[in-house]
ZAMARGU-4260 file (C-alpha; in steps of 0.2 Angstrom, whole numbers, plus 5000, padded with zeros to 4 digits):
<rodrens>
0) 5441/4997/5759 | 5426/4989/5771 | 5424/4991/5789 | 5432/4971/5791 | 5446/4973/5783
5) 5449/4990/5792 | 5449/4981/5808 | 5460/4967/5802 | 5474/4982/5798 | 5472/4991/5813
10) 5471/4977/5825 | 5488/4971/5821 | 5495/4987/5816 | 5493/4997/5801 | 5506/4992/5786
15) 5518/5005/5777 | 5523/5001/5760 | 5539/5005/5752 | 5537/5000/5731 | 5553/5005/5726
20) 5564/4996/5739 | 5552/4980/5737 | 5554/4982/5717 | 5573/4981/5719 | 5572/4966/5730
25) 5561/4958/5718 | 5572/4961/5704 | 5587/4954/5711 | 5576/4937/5714 | 5571/4936/5696
30) 5591/4934/5692 | 5591/4914/5699 | 5581/4901/5703 | 5571/4903/5717 | 5561/4892/5728
35) 5544/4888/5733 | 5543/4901/5747 | 5552/4914/5738 | 5540/4911/5725 | 5525/4914/5736
40) 5533/4931/5742 | 5535/4934/5724 | 5517/4933/5720 | 5512/4947/5734 | 5519/4953/5749
45) 5516/4944/5764 | 5507/4956/5774 | 5494/4957/5759 | 5487/4942/5768 | 5476/4955/5779
50) 5466/4958/5764 | 5461/4940/5763 | 5457/4937/5782 | 5439/4943/5780 | 5434/4930/5766
55) 5443/4915/5778 | 5433/4921/5793 | 5418/4921/5785 | 5420/4904/5774 | 5429/4895/5787
60) 5448/4886/5788 | 5446/4874/5773 | 5442/4890/5761 | 5461/4895/5764 | 5471/4889/5749
65) 5485/4876/5755 | 5498/4888/5747 | 5491/4902/5756 | 5493/4895/5774 | 5511/4899/5775
70) 5507/4917/5770 | 5495/4919/5787 | 5513/4920/5797 | 5516/4937/5790 | 5501/4941/5802
75) 5507/4930/5815 | 5493/4916/5812 | 5500/4899/5811 | 5490/4882/5802 | 5495/4867/5811
80) 5495/4851/5801 | 5493/4842/5819 | 5477/4851/5822 | 5467/4856/5808 | 5457/4871/5809
85) 5465/4875/5825 | 5477/4889/5823 | 5492/4897/5833 | 5495/4914/5835 | 5511/4922/5842
90) 5512/4939/5849 | 5526/4951/5849 | 5534/4957/5866 | 5550/4966/5865 | 5563/4961/5877
95) 5549/4952/5885 | 5540/4967/5893 | 5521/4965/5897 | 5509/4967/5912 | 5494/4961/5921
100) 5482/4969/5908 | 5490/4960/5895 | 5491/4945/5904 | 5471/4945/5907 | 5466/4948/5889
105) 5479/4934/5885 | 5470/4922/5897 | 5452/4928/5892 | 5457/4923/5874 | 5464/4905/5878
110) 5448/4903/5889 | 5434/4909/5877 | 5445/4902/5861 | 5458/4890/5864 | 5462/4875/5874
115) 5463/4884/5892 | 5484/4887/5892 | 5496/4896/5881 | 5516/4892/5879 | 5530/4906/5884
120) 5544/4905/5871 | 5563/4905/5872 | 5562/4922/5862 | 5551/4929/5877 | 5535/4928/5869
125) 5517/4921/5870 | 5508/4907/5858 | 5491/4907/5859 | 5483/4889/5853 | 5467/4881/5847
130) 5457/4895/5841 | 5447/4895/5823 | 5450/4906/5810 | 5432/4914/5814 | 5438/4921/5830
135) 5455/4929/5824 | 5447/4946/5822 | 5439/4946/5841 | 5455/4941/5846 | 5466/4955/5836
140) 5453/4967/5843 | 5455/4961/5860 | 5474/4961/5858 | 5474/4978/5852 | 5464/4985/5867
145) 5481/4981/5879 | 5494/4985/5866 | 5498/4969/5858 | 5499/4963/5841 | 5505/4947/5831
150) 5511/4957/5815 | 5527/4948/5807 | 5530/4935/5821 | 5532/4919/5809 | 5541/4914/5793
155) 5553/4926/5783 | 5552/4941/5795 | 5562/4949/5810 | 5555/4938/5824 | 5553/4946/5842
160) 5568/4956/5848 | 5576/4948/5864 | 5584/4957/5877 | 5587/4958/5896 | 5569/4955/5904
165) 5574/4965/5918 | 5581/4980/5909 | 5579/4997/5917 | 5577/4987/5935 | 5592/4976/5937
170) 5608/4986/5945 | 5619/4974/5935 | 5618/4983/5917 | 5628/4995/5910 | 5612/5006/5904
175) 5595/5002/5901 | 5592/4995/5882 | 5575/4991/5881 | 5570/5006/5871 | 5583/5001/5859
180) 5573/4985/5855 | 5555/4995/5855 | 5564/5008/5844 | 5569/4996/5833 | 5553/4985/5832
185) 5544/5001/5830 | 5554/5004/5813 | 5551/4987/5805 | 5535/4980/5811 | 5520/4986/5797
190) 5534/4991/5786 | 5535/4981/5769 | 5554/4987/5768 | 5557/4972/5778 | 5545/4958/5774
195) 5554/4952/5760 | 5570/4945/5767 | 5577/4929/5763 | 5573/4919/5779 | 5569/4921/5797
200) 5579/4936/5808 | 5583/4936/5824 | 5589/4951/5834 | 5596/4952/5853 | 5601/4970/5861
205) 5605/4970/5879 | 5614/4981/5890 | 5613/4968/5906 | 5632/4962/5912 | 5626/4946/5917
210) 5624/4937/5901 | 5605/4933/5903 | 5603/4934/5884 | 5608/4922/5870 | 5616/4934/5860
215) 5629/4923/5851 | 5614/4915/5842 | 5607/4931/5833 | 5608/4938/5816 | 5612/4954/5826
220) 5618/4954/5842 | 5620/4972/5852 | 5629/4968/5868 | 5636/4981/5881 | 5653/4990/5878
225) 5662/5005/5884 | 5671/5016/5872 | 5681/5032/5872 | 5673/5043/5860 | 5679/5062/5857
230) 5688/5060/5874 | 5673/5056/5882 | 5669/5038/5891 | 5653/5032/5881 | 5643/5018/5885
235) 5635/5009/5869 | 5635/4992/5860 | 5646/4981/5852 | 5639/4972/5836 | 5641/4954/5830
240) 5632/4948/5815 | 5628/4929/5807 | 5624/4917/5823 | 5610/4905/5821 | 5603/4888/5828
245) 5595/4880/5814 | 5599/4879/5794 | 5615/4867/5798 | 5616/4869/5815 | 5623/4881/5830
250) 5634/4895/5822 | 5641/4910/5832 | 5638/4926/5829 | 5656/4935/5821 | 5661/4952/5829
255) 5659/4966/5817 | 5671/4979/5824 | 5658/4990/5828 | 5653/5001/5843 | 5636/5010/5841
260) 5627/5021/5852 | 5611/5018/5858 | 5604/5032/5848 | 5611/5026/5832 | 5609/5007/5836
265) 5590/5004/5829 | 5595/5013/5812 | 5611/5002/5811 | 5600/4986/5813 | 5590/4992/5800
270) 5604/4994/5787 | 5611/4977/5791 | 5594/4969/5789 | 5592/4978/5773 | 5609/4970/5767
275) 5602/4954/5771 | 5587/4957/5760 | 5595/4962/5746 | 5611/4951/5746 | 5606/4936/5754
280) 5604/4919/5745 | 5587/4915/5740 | 5589/4899/5732 | 5591/4883/5745 | 5580/4887/5762
285) 5594/4878/5772 | 5606/4889/5766 | 5599/4907/5766 | 5603/4911/5784 | 5613/4930/5788
290) 5626/4917/5791 | 5628/4911/5774 | 5630/4928/5768 | 5644/4931/5780 | 5652/4915/5775
295) 5652/4920/5758 | 5658/4938/5759 | 5668/4938/5775 | 5666/4950/5789 | 5677/4963/5783
300) 5666/4964/5767 | 5651/4965/5776 | 5656/4978/5787 | 5661/4989/5773 | 5644/4987/5766
305) 5636/4992/5782 | 5647/5008/5782 | 5641/5010/5763 | 5625/5012/5770 | 5627/5023/5783
310) 5615/5038/5786 | 5630/5051/5791 | 5646/5054/5785 | 5655/5050/5799 | 5665/5032/5800
315) 5659/5017/5809 | 5668/5018/5827 | 5679/5001/5829 | 5672/4991/5843 | 5674/4995/5861
320) 5678/4986/5877 | 5665/4972/5881 | 5658/4977/5898 | 5650/4959/5901 | 5654/4950/5917
325) 5660/4932/5920 | 5643/4929/5929 | 5627/4921/5921 | 5609/4923/5928 | 5593/4918/5923
330) 5584/4931/5934 | 5574/4917/5944 | 5572/4920/5961 | 5572/4936/5972 | 5583/4952/5967
335) 5586/4969/5973 | 5582/4981/5960 | 5591/4998/5957 | 5577/5008/5966 | 5580/5005/5985
340) 5568/4994/5994 | 5561/4986/5977 | 5564/4969/5971 | 5559/4958/5957 | 5554/4941/5960
345) 5558/4926/5945 | 5546/4912/5944 | 5548/4896/5934 | 5534/4890/5923 | 5538/4872/5920
350) 5544/4869/5901 | 5534/4886/5898 | 5516/4881/5897 | 5504/4890/5908 | 5485/4889/5911
355) 5472/4902/5910 | 5469/4901/5928 | 5488/4904/5932 | 5488/4919/5920 | 5473/4927/5928
360) 5482/4924/5944 | 5501/4930/5940 | 5490/4947/5934 | 5482/4949/5952 | 5499/4945/5960
365) 5506/4957/5948 | 5494/4972/5953 | 5494/4967/5971 | 5512/4966/5975 | 5522/4976/5962
370) 5515/4991/5949 | 5506/4976/5937 | 5524/4974/5927 | 5527/4957/5920 | 5543/4951/5911
375) 5546/4936/5902 | 5563/4928/5901 | 5572/4916/5889 | 5569/4902/5899 | 5551/4901/5895
380) 5548/4909/5914 | 5540/4925/5921 | 5546/4938/5932 | 5534/4950/5943 | 5543/4967/5947
385) 5544/4982/5958 | 5538/4973/5975 | 5543/4982/5990 | 5552/4974/6002 | 5538/4972/6016
390) 5527/4964/6003 | 5540/4950/5999 | 5535/4938/6013 | 5516/4937/6009 | 5520/4936/5989
395) 5530/4921/5993 | 5517/4911/6003 | 5503/4914/5990 | 5497/4898/5982 | 5503/4899/5966
400) 5521/4901/5969 | 5520/4883/5975 | 5516/4880/5955 | 5527/4893/5949 | 5541/4894/5960
405) 5555/4905/5965 | 5564/4893/5974 | 5563/4878/5961 | 5576/4864/5961 | 5590/4866/5950
410) 5584/4853/5938 | 5567/4862/5935 | 5575/4879/5936 | 5586/4875/5920 | 5573/4864/5909
415) 5568/4871/5893 | 5557/4862/5881 | 5553/4868/5863 | 5534/4864/5857 | 5535/4845/5853
420) 5525/4837/5840 | 5508/4839/5849 | 5509/4857/5839 | 5523/4858/5829 | 5525/4848/5813
425) 5542/4850/5812 | 5545/4842/5829 | 5550/4823/5827 | 5546/4819/5846 | 5534/4825/5861
430) 5545/4835/5872 | 5537/4845/5885 | 5529/4828/5894 | 5545/4820/5892 | 5555/4834/5900
435) 5544/4834/5915 | 5545/4815/5917 | 5564/4819/5916 | 5562/4833/5929 | 5552/4822/5941
440) 5564/4807/5940 | 5579/4818/5942 | 5572/4827/5958 | 5567/4812/5966 | 5583/4803/5962
445) 5598/4817/5964 | 5589/4829/5975 | 5598/4844/5975 | 5612/4849/5960 | 5622/4863/5955
450) 5615/4874/5944 | 5612/4867/5926 | 5603/4868/5909 | 5593/4855/5901 | 5587/4861/5884
455) 5574/4849/5872 | 5574/4853/5854 | 5561/4842/5845 | 5570/4845/5827 | 5586/4851/5820
460) 5578/4869/5818 | 5584/4869/5837 | 5571/4880/5845 | 5573/4874/5863 | 5592/4880/5860
465) 5597/4863/5864 | 5615/4868/5857 | 5618/4881/5870 | 5615/4872/5885 | 5624/4861/5898
470) 5613/4846/5891 | 5605/4849/5874 | 5594/4836/5870 | 5588/4835/5851 | 5574/4825/5845
475) 5573/4810/5832 | 5565/4793/5827 | 5575/4776/5827 | 5572/4759/5825 | 5573/4747/5839
480) 5570/4729/5833 | 5560/4734/5819 | 5549/4747/5830 | 5551/4767/5827 | 5555/4773/5842
485) 5556/4793/5851 | 5575/4795/5854 | 5587/4809/5858 | 5606/4814/5853 | 5615/4821/5870
490) 5625/4837/5868 | 5637/4844/5881 | 5642/4860/5888 | 5637/4872/5874 | 5634/4891/5878
495) 5628/4906/5868 | 5634/4921/5880 | 5650/4929/5880 | 5661/4914/5880 | 5651/4905/5866
500) 5655/4887/5864 | 5645/4872/5852 | 5641/4858/5861 | 5647/4843/5857 | 5637/4828/5854
505) 5640/4815/5869 | 5627/4801/5865 | 5617/4796/5850 | 5601/4787/5848 | 5596/4787/5866
510) 5578/4781/5867 | 5567/4793/5877 | 5562/4779/5887 | 5577/4778/5894 | 5583/4796/5895
515) 5579/4799/5914 | 5591/4785/5920 | 5604/4791/5907 | 5603/4810/5913 | 5603/4802/5932
520) 5621/4795/5928 | 5626/4811/5917 | 5621/4825/5929 | 5634/4823/5941 | 5649/4823/5929
525) 5643/4841/5927 | 5648/4846/5946 | 5663/4836/5945 | 5669/4843/5929 | 5675/4829/5921
530) 5672/4833/5903
</rodrens>
């Protein structure tokens, strides 16, 4: 292997092969008609695109065959149709854990090779934008120095594992579950056993009691539970499977009637994933998520298959008592930690877009006022941790906290937006600027409101989690007097927590130009509970 290829592999994490398992999945695929994405995977394992990267770096982005552009997603590199030659890279951060050193590296990369900003996602990850393929190796090298990588963050892979962003710090948790997310991530990243699944796969693992994680929309959801095991009260997880947002709409994860201890949880997640790999549908892309296998088999048969694959003789335990409370938090604001006299401070990043200047400044503040740790939330926001009581006042007077506020309006606090049409070819409308227009209008017209969430998705894939928000906005195109116009359908009172609810559609075909005024009339109804 030449030096350039070796660097490409180590920069993202060394790939581990499992030929016998891959062969079994390939044999299954050959039994039925497959779609173009499956044909791509059948040609060669997605991770093998690493070996092609040096040629693309040498010859430029136009040398990348059109049918190979999707394969780049296995290493977290995304060709963008809106910006040919300017790529996106998605970084993996289990449970949103990061630090000042990583933020500086991300800022340096964006400043040197990108547009001067990055996006925070609803899966607690970071998306770098606007770099040339010639710079991908430099970016990987810099990321590796700070413990970051991009492997398997796109296409048919297990995406970033979400969890409580203040795990280990908040007093409102049954236990710190972040190590389980890391263990599972270490198990599958770079492992070819897990790179030939039928569709993307989302996992949420949390011990938080305050419902900060969108567990109901995950393919696998581990939530805090208590069960008596051999006479001892045991803390662990209840397991649910088959949740999703896209591919036909929001579907709840179904309880598997399983209780699992933290020590065994990562292996159980692996077993469930490999069942999906071996038995999930591979014909129609819009019917290939785990939810469709659960619908076909039934949850009882799926549980039997999980038990059959167990790596020990003991049978699966039935579900324990759900430990989650009724409260829900987004961790924005100033909160006391478990350890006396320490606090975490959650800051709102408007619609998840943060500049390189702000990244550098967040890193400085995390080092100066905390211990350098930074956490990302599913609301596209961030948290500075371990701030002593005596430093809180000085932190809150820092100029950056006038831009990224710990005390935002409820309208700003609950606003979430997908990438939008500027950088995503699936999106039908521009979302982030539209969202900010709505924020400014509602703040001016309504002032203080009760807490609420307003989520924008630019297409039915639902990356903005619109179906789980108080007000969900789904982008579309309509014609008004023969003119194609940006519009949204409006959904009302969804939830993806302990008591999930699909938001019903309230309004259709609302032109985006009229939306701020429409929301102005709609928001007050939330507090009056007329719906």
